[in-house]
DSSP file (Angstrom, degrees, kcal/mol; ACC not computed):
  #  RESIDUE AA STRUCTURE BP1 BP2  ACC     N-H-->O    O-->H-N    N-H-->O    O-->H-N    TCO  KAPPA ALPHA  PHI   PSI    X-CA   Y-CA   Z-CA
    1    1 A M              0   0    0      0, 0.0     3,-0.1     0, 0.0     6,-0.0   0.000 360.0 360.0 360.0 137.4   59.1   11.2   66.7
    2    2 A P    >   -     0   0    0      0, 0.0     3,-1.7     0, 0.0     2,-0.0  -0.207 360.0 -92.2 -59.9 149.0   60.2    8.3   64.6
    3    3 A T  T 3  S+     0   0    0      1,-0.2     3,-0.1     3,-0.0     0, 0.0  -0.330 111.0  24.3 -60.4 139.5   63.4    8.7   62.6
    4    4 A G  T 3  S+     0   0    0      1,-0.3     2,-0.4    -3,-0.1    -1,-0.2   0.292  90.7 121.8  88.5 -10.3   63.0   10.0   59.1
    5    5 A Q    <   -     0   0    0     -3,-1.7    -1,-0.3     1,-0.1     2,-0.0  -0.731  68.3-111.8 -89.2 134.8   59.6   11.7   59.9
    6    6 A A        -     0   0    0     -2,-0.4    -1,-0.1    -3,-0.1     3,-0.0  -0.312  27.7-116.1 -65.2 142.7   59.6   15.4   59.2
    7    7 A Q        -     0   0    0      1,-0.1    -1,-0.1    -6,-0.0     2,-0.1  -0.574  36.7-108.0 -73.9 140.5   59.3   17.8   62.2
    8    8 A P        -     0   0    0      0, 0.0     2,-0.8     0, 0.0    -1,-0.1  -0.407  28.0-113.8 -69.7 148.4   56.1   19.8   62.2
    9    9 A D        -     0   0    0      1,-0.1    -3,-0.0    -2,-0.1     0, 0.0  -0.752  34.2-179.9 -82.8 109.5   56.3   23.5   61.4
   10   10 A L        +     0   0    0     -2,-0.8    -1,-0.1     4,-0.1     5,-0.0   0.227  30.5 135.9 -98.0  13.1   55.3   25.2   64.6
   11   11 A N     >  -     0   0    0      1,-0.1     4,-2.5     2,-0.1     3,-0.4  -0.430  61.0-129.3 -59.3 130.2   55.7   28.7   63.3
   12   12 A P  H  > S+     0   0    0      0, 0.0     4,-2.5     0, 0.0     5,-0.2   0.854 108.0  51.8 -54.6 -38.3   52.7   30.7   64.5
   13   13 A E  H  > S+     0   0    0      2,-0.2     4,-2.2     1,-0.2     5,-0.2   0.895 110.4  48.9 -65.6 -38.6   51.9   32.0   61.0
   14   14 A H  H  > S+     0   0    0     -3,-0.4     4,-2.5     2,-0.2    -1,-0.2   0.921 111.5  48.9 -65.7 -44.2   52.0   28.5   59.7
   15   15 A I  H  X S+     0   0    0     -4,-2.5     4,-2.2     1,-0.2    -2,-0.2   0.923 111.5  49.6 -61.9 -44.5   49.7   27.2   62.4
   16   16 A A  H  X S+     0   0    0     -4,-2.5     4,-2.2    -5,-0.2    -1,-0.2   0.904 111.4  49.0 -62.4 -41.2   47.3   30.1   61.8
   17   17 A E  H  X S+     0   0    0     -4,-2.2     4,-2.5     2,-0.2    -1,-0.2   0.901 109.9  51.1 -65.9 -40.2   47.3   29.3   58.0
   18   18 A R  H  X S+     0   0    0     -4,-2.5     4,-2.4     2,-0.2    -1,-0.2   0.889 109.1  51.6 -63.7 -38.3   46.7   25.6   58.6
   19   19 A S  H  X S+     0   0    0     -4,-2.2     4,-2.4     2,-0.2    -2,-0.2   0.923 110.3  48.5 -62.6 -44.3   43.7   26.5   60.9
   20   20 A R  H  X S+     0   0    0     -4,-2.2     4,-2.5     1,-0.2    -2,-0.2   0.906 111.0  50.8 -62.5 -41.6   42.3   28.7   58.1
   21   21 A Q  H  X S+     0   0    0     -4,-2.5     4,-2.4     2,-0.2    -2,-0.2   0.917 110.3  49.6 -61.5 -43.3   42.8   25.9   55.6
   22   22 A L  H  X S+     0   0    0     -4,-2.4     4,-2.6     2,-0.2    -2,-0.2   0.928 111.0  48.3 -62.0 -46.2   41.0   23.5   57.8
   23   23 A V  H  X S+     0   0    0     -4,-2.4     4,-2.6     1,-0.2    -1,-0.2   0.903 110.7  52.0 -63.4 -40.3   38.1   25.8   58.4
   24   24 A R  H  X S+     0   0    0     -4,-2.5     4,-2.3     2,-0.2    -1,-0.2   0.927 110.9  47.6 -60.7 -44.0   37.8   26.4   54.6
   25   25 A R  H  X S+     0   0    0     -4,-2.4     4,-2.1     1,-0.2    -2,-0.2   0.901 112.3  49.2 -64.1 -40.3   37.7   22.7   54.0
   26   26 A L  H  X S+     0   0    0     -4,-2.6     4,-2.5     2,-0.2    -1,-0.2   0.885 109.3  52.1 -66.4 -37.8   35.1   22.2   56.7
   27   27 A A  H  X S+     0   0    0     -4,-2.6     4,-2.4     2,-0.2    -2,-0.2   0.901 108.9  50.9 -64.4 -39.7   33.0   25.0   55.2
   28   28 A E  H  X S+     0   0    0     -4,-2.3     4,-2.6     1,-0.2    -2,-0.2   0.906 110.5  49.2 -61.2 -41.4   33.2   23.3   51.8
   29   29 A E  H  X S+     0   0    0     -4,-2.1     4,-2.1     2,-0.2    -2,-0.2   0.895 108.1  53.8 -65.7 -40.3   32.1   20.1   53.4
   30   30 A R  H  <>S+     0   0    0     -4,-2.5     5,-2.4     1,-0.2     4,-0.3   0.945 112.1  44.3 -57.4 -48.2   29.2   21.9   55.1
   31   31 A E  H ><5S+     0   0    0     -4,-2.4     3,-1.4     1,-0.2    -2,-0.2   0.904 110.2  54.8 -64.1 -41.7   28.0   23.2   51.8
   32   32 A R  H 3<5S+     0   0    0     -4,-2.6    -1,-0.2     1,-0.3    -2,-0.2   0.863 108.7  49.1 -59.6 -36.4   28.5   19.8   50.1
   33   33 A R  T 3<5S-     0   0    0     -4,-2.1    -1,-0.3    -5,-0.2    -2,-0.2   0.471 116.2-116.4 -83.2  -2.0   26.2   18.3   52.7
   34   34 A G  T < 5 +     0   0    0     -3,-1.4     2,-0.4    -4,-0.3    -3,-0.2   0.736  63.3 148.4  75.4  22.2   23.6   21.0   52.2
   35   35 A L      < -     0   0    0     -5,-2.4    -1,-0.3    -6,-0.2     2,-0.2  -0.748  37.8-141.7 -90.3 135.3   23.9   22.4   55.7
   36   36 A T     >  -     0   0    0     -2,-0.4     4,-2.2     1,-0.1     5,-0.2  -0.529  23.2-115.1 -87.4 161.6   23.3   26.1   56.2
   37   37 A Q  H  > S+     0   0    0      1,-0.2     4,-2.7     2,-0.2     5,-0.2   0.873 117.9  56.5 -60.8 -36.2   25.2   28.2   58.6
   38   38 A A  H  > S+     0   0    0      2,-0.2     4,-2.4     1,-0.2    -1,-0.2   0.903 106.8  47.6 -64.4 -41.5   22.0   28.7   60.5
   39   39 A V  H  > S+     0   0    0      2,-0.2     4,-2.4     1,-0.2    -1,-0.2   0.927 113.5  47.6 -65.6 -44.5   21.5   25.0   61.0
   40   40 A V  H  X S+     0   0    0     -4,-2.2     4,-2.0     1,-0.2    -2,-0.2   0.923 111.8  51.1 -62.0 -43.5   25.1   24.5   62.1
   41   41 A A  H  X>S+     0   0    0     -4,-2.7     5,-2.7     1,-0.2     4,-1.2   0.924 109.4  50.0 -59.9 -45.3   24.8   27.4   64.5
   42   42 A Q  H ><5S+     0   0    0     -4,-2.4     3,-0.5     1,-0.2    -1,-0.2   0.927 111.4  48.3 -60.6 -44.7   21.6   26.0   66.0
   43   43 A R  H 3<5S+     0   0    0     -4,-2.4    -1,-0.2     1,-0.2    -2,-0.2   0.818 114.9  45.9 -66.3 -29.9   23.2   22.6   66.5
   44   44 A M  H 3<5S-     0   0    0     -4,-2.0    -1,-0.2    -5,-0.2    -2,-0.2   0.599 112.7-118.7 -86.4 -12.1   26.3   24.2   68.1
   45   45 A G  T <<5S+     0   0    0     -4,-1.2    -3,-0.2    -3,-0.5     2,-0.2   0.866  79.3  99.1  75.6  36.5   24.2   26.5   70.3
   46   46 A T  S   <S-     0   0    0     -5,-2.7    -1,-0.3    -6,-0.1     2,-0.3  -0.634  74.7 -79.7-136.2-165.9   25.6   29.7   68.8
   47   47 A S     >  -     0   0    0     -2,-0.2     4,-1.6     1,-0.1     3,-0.2  -0.684  27.3-121.8-105.1 157.1   24.6   32.3   66.2
   48   48 A Q  H  > S+     0   0    0     -2,-0.3     4,-2.5     1,-0.2     5,-0.2   0.898 113.3  56.8 -61.6 -41.8   24.7   32.2   62.4
   49   49 A P  H  > S+     0   0    0      0, 0.0     4,-2.4     0, 0.0    -1,-0.2   0.865 104.3  53.8 -59.8 -32.6   26.9   35.4   62.4
   50   50 A Y  H  > S+     0   0    0      2,-0.2     4,-2.7     1,-0.2    -2,-0.2   0.926 108.7  48.1 -65.1 -42.7   29.4   33.5   64.6
   51   51 A I  H  X S+     0   0    0     -4,-1.6     4,-2.7     2,-0.2    -1,-0.2   0.900 110.0  52.8 -63.7 -39.7   29.6   30.7   62.1
   52   52 A A  H  X S+     0   0    0     -4,-2.5     4,-1.6     2,-0.2    -1,-0.2   0.922 111.0  46.4 -60.5 -44.1   30.1   33.2   59.3
   53   53 A R  H  <>S+     0   0    0     -4,-2.4     5,-2.5     2,-0.2     4,-0.5   0.911 111.5  52.3 -63.9 -41.4   33.0   34.7   61.2
   54   54 A L  H ><5S+     0   0    0     -4,-2.7     3,-1.2     1,-0.2    -2,-0.2   0.936 111.0  46.5 -58.3 -47.4   34.4   31.3   61.9
   55   55 A E  H 3<5S+     0   0    0     -4,-2.7    -1,-0.2     1,-0.3    -2,-0.2   0.755 109.4  53.8 -71.3 -24.1   34.3   30.4   58.2
   56   56 A R  T 3<5S-     0   0    0     -4,-1.6    -1,-0.3    -5,-0.2    -2,-0.2   0.513 110.1-125.7 -81.1  -5.0   35.8   33.7   57.2
   57   57 A A  T < 5 +     0   0    0     -3,-1.2    -3,-0.2    -4,-0.5    -2,-0.1   0.886  58.0 152.4  58.8  40.5   38.7   32.9   59.6
   58   58 A A      < +     0   0    0     -5,-2.5     2,-0.3    -6,-0.1    -4,-0.1   0.627  66.0  18.7 -75.2 -13.2   38.1   36.2   61.3
   59   59 A N  S    S-     0   0    0     -6,-0.4     0, 0.0    -5,-0.2     0, 0.0  -0.902  87.0 -99.9-145.4 174.3   39.4   34.8   64.5
   60   60 A D        -     0   0    0     -2,-0.3    -6,-0.1   -40,-0.0   -44,-0.0  -0.858  47.4-142.6-100.4 101.0   41.5   31.9   65.8
   61   61 A P        -     0   0    0      0, 0.0     2,-0.1     0, 0.0   -42,-0.0  -0.234  14.4-108.9 -69.6 152.4   38.9   29.4   67.0
   62   62 A R     >  -     0   0    0      1,-0.1     4,-2.2     4,-0.0     3,-0.3  -0.384  28.8-113.8 -70.3 155.8   39.4   27.3   70.1
   63   63 A L  H  > S+     0   0    0      1,-0.2     4,-2.6     2,-0.2     5,-0.2   0.885 117.8  56.2 -58.5 -40.2   40.0   23.6   69.6
   64   64 A S  H  > S+     0   0    0      1,-0.2     4,-2.3     2,-0.2    -1,-0.2   0.869 107.0  49.7 -62.7 -35.5   36.7   22.8   71.2
   65   65 A T  H  > S+     0   0    0     -3,-0.3     4,-2.8     2,-0.2     5,-0.2   0.931 111.1  48.5 -67.3 -45.8   34.9   25.0   68.7
   66   66 A L  H  X S+     0   0    0     -4,-2.2     4,-2.8     1,-0.2    -2,-0.2   0.891 111.7  50.5 -60.8 -39.6   36.7   23.3   65.8
   67   67 A L  H  X S+     0   0    0     -4,-2.6     4,-2.4     2,-0.2    -1,-0.2   0.935 112.1  45.7 -65.9 -45.4   35.8   19.9   67.2
   68   68 A K  H  X S+     0   0    0     -4,-2.3     4,-1.8     2,-0.2    -2,-0.2   0.945 115.2  48.0 -60.9 -47.4   32.1   20.8   67.6
   69   69 A Y  H  X S+     0   0    0     -4,-2.8     4,-2.7     1,-0.2     5,-0.3   0.922 113.5  46.9 -59.1 -46.1   32.0   22.4   64.1
   70   70 A S  H  X>S+     0   0    0     -4,-2.8     4,-2.6     1,-0.2     6,-0.9   0.859 107.7  55.9 -68.5 -34.8   33.7   19.4   62.5
   71   71 A L  H  <5S+     0   0    0     -4,-2.4     4,-0.5     4,-0.2    -1,-0.2   0.880 114.1  41.5 -62.8 -36.4   31.5   16.9   64.3
   72   72 A I  H  <5S+     0   0    0     -4,-1.8    -2,-0.2    -5,-0.2    -1,-0.2   0.928 126.4  29.6 -77.1 -46.5   28.4   18.6   62.8
   73   73 A V  H  <5S+     0   0    0     -4,-2.7    -3,-0.2    -5,-0.2    -2,-0.2   0.769 129.4  34.0 -90.6 -25.2   29.7   19.3   59.3
   74   74 A A  T  <5S-     0   0    0     -4,-2.6    -3,-0.2    -5,-0.3    -1,-0.1   0.547 104.1-115.6-109.6  -9.2   32.1   16.4   58.7
   75   75 A G  S   <S-     0   0    0     -5,-0.6     2,-0.2    -4,-0.5    -4,-0.2   0.557  71.5 -26.5  91.5   6.6   30.4   13.6   60.7
   76   76 A G  S  > S-     0   0    0     -6,-0.9     4,-1.8     1,-0.1     5,-0.1  -0.775  78.2 -65.4 143.6 175.7   33.0   13.0   63.4
   77   77 A V  H  > S+     0   0    0     -2,-0.2     4,-2.8     1,-0.2     5,-0.2   0.844 122.9  58.7 -67.3 -35.5   36.5   13.0   64.6
   78   78 A A  H  > S+     0   0    0      1,-0.2     4,-2.1     2,-0.2    -1,-0.2   0.911 106.6  48.5 -61.6 -41.3   37.6   10.4   62.0
   79   79 A A  H  > S+     0   0    0      2,-0.2     4,-2.3     1,-0.2    -1,-0.2   0.897 110.7  51.1 -64.6 -39.7   36.4   12.7   59.2
   80   80 A L  H  X S+     0   0    0     -4,-1.8     4,-2.5     1,-0.2    -2,-0.2   0.922 108.6  51.4 -62.2 -43.8   38.3   15.5   60.8
   81   81 A A  H  X S+     0   0    0     -4,-2.8     4,-2.3     1,-0.2    -2,-0.2   0.890 108.6  51.9 -60.9 -39.2   41.5   13.4   61.0
   82   82 A T  H  X S+     0   0    0     -4,-2.1     4,-2.4     2,-0.2    -1,-0.2   0.927 109.4  49.1 -62.8 -45.5   41.1   12.6   57.3
   83   83 A L  H  X S+     0   0    0     -4,-2.3     4,-2.5     1,-0.2    -2,-0.2   0.906 110.4  51.2 -60.4 -41.4   40.8   16.3   56.4
   84   84 A L  H  X S+     0   0    0     -4,-2.5     4,-2.5     2,-0.2    -1,-0.2   0.908 109.9  49.2 -63.5 -41.7   43.9   17.0   58.5
   85   85 A R  H  X S+     0   0    0     -4,-2.3     4,-2.6     2,-0.2    -1,-0.2   0.907 110.8  50.8 -63.6 -40.6   45.9   14.3   56.7
   86   86 A E  H  X S+     0   0    0     -4,-2.4     4,-2.5     2,-0.2    -2,-0.2   0.920 111.2  48.1 -62.7 -42.9   44.8   15.6   53.3
   87   87 A L  H  X S+     0   0    0     -4,-2.5     4,-2.5     2,-0.2    -2,-0.2   0.907 111.1  50.8 -62.9 -41.3   45.9   19.1   54.4
   88   88 A E  H  X S+     0   0    0     -4,-2.5     4,-2.5     1,-0.2    -2,-0.2   0.911 110.9  49.0 -63.1 -42.4   49.2   17.8   55.6
   89   89 A G  H  X S+     0   0    0     -4,-2.6     4,-2.2     2,-0.2    -2,-0.2   0.910 112.7  46.5 -63.9 -42.9   49.7   16.0   52.3
   90   90 A S  H  X S+     0   0    0     -4,-2.5     4,-2.3     2,-0.2    -2,-0.2   0.862 112.5  51.3 -69.2 -34.0   48.9   19.0   50.2
   91   91 A S  H  X S+     0   0    0     -4,-2.5     4,-2.2     2,-0.2    -2,-0.2   0.915 110.4  48.3 -67.2 -42.4   51.2   21.2   52.4
   92   92 A A  H  X S+     0   0    0     -4,-2.5     4,-2.2     2,-0.2    -2,-0.2   0.906 112.5  49.0 -64.4 -41.3   54.0   18.7   51.9
   93   93 A R  H  X S+     0   0    0     -4,-2.2     4,-2.3     1,-0.2    -2,-0.2   0.911 112.3  47.4 -65.4 -41.4   53.5   18.6   48.2
   94   94 A S  H  X S+     0   0    0     -4,-2.3     4,-2.6     2,-0.2    -1,-0.2   0.862 110.9  52.5 -69.6 -33.2   53.4   22.4   47.9
   95   95 A S  H  X S+     0   0    0     -4,-2.2     4,-2.0     2,-0.2    -1,-0.2   0.917 111.1  46.3 -66.3 -42.4   56.5   22.7   50.1
   96   96 A R  H  X S+     0   0    0     -4,-2.2     4,-2.1     2,-0.2    -2,-0.2   0.909 113.5  50.3 -65.5 -40.2   58.4   20.3   47.8
   97   97 A G  H  X S+     0   0    0     -4,-2.3     4,-1.9     1,-0.2    -2,-0.2   0.911 111.8  46.0 -64.8 -43.0   57.1   22.2   44.7
   98   98 A S  H  X S+     0   0    0     -4,-2.6     4,-1.3     1,-0.2    -1,-0.2   0.843 110.5  54.1 -70.7 -31.4   58.2   25.6   46.0
   99   99 A A  H  X S+     0   0    0     -4,-2.0     4,-0.7     2,-0.2    -1,-0.2   0.900 109.3  48.6 -67.5 -38.7   61.6   24.2   47.1
  100  100 A R  H >< S+     0   0    0     -4,-2.1     3,-0.5     1,-0.2    -2,-0.2   0.897 114.1  45.9 -65.5 -39.1   62.1   22.9   43.5
  101  101 A H  H 3< S+     0   0    0     -4,-1.9    -1,-0.2     1,-0.2    -2,-0.2   0.680 103.8  62.3 -80.1 -16.4   61.1   26.2   42.0
  102  102 A S  H 3< S+     0   0    0     -4,-1.3    -1,-0.2    -5,-0.1    -2,-0.2   0.682  87.9  81.0 -83.9 -15.7   63.2   28.3   44.3
  103  103 A N    <<        0   0    0     -4,-0.7    -4,-0.0    -3,-0.5     0, 0.0  -0.787 360.0 360.0 -90.9 127.7   66.5   26.8   43.2
  104  104 A P              0   0    0      0, 0.0    -1,-0.1     0, 0.0    -3,-0.1   0.502 360.0 360.0 -70.3 360.0   67.8   28.3   39.9
């Protein structure tokens, strides 16, 4: 990793929360595009209840599932990468904000 670049937080709880954030953002994108869970399920070859569980973050989805879901609702891997960068930026800002507020 290049000098000066922050190390990623590999704590399992952090990774799980980031996954939930990503799925929430993708669900928002699905709704913004006017796609129903049923349509997404049909395109993925799965059921609407599975998509509902995915969007509730009821489980930890496999990477292949996230990729299929994101290709359908976000329009491709580039869109997924953009969402990930946005999440990373918001995470970094919230970390800096909480660090400022935690010092008396």
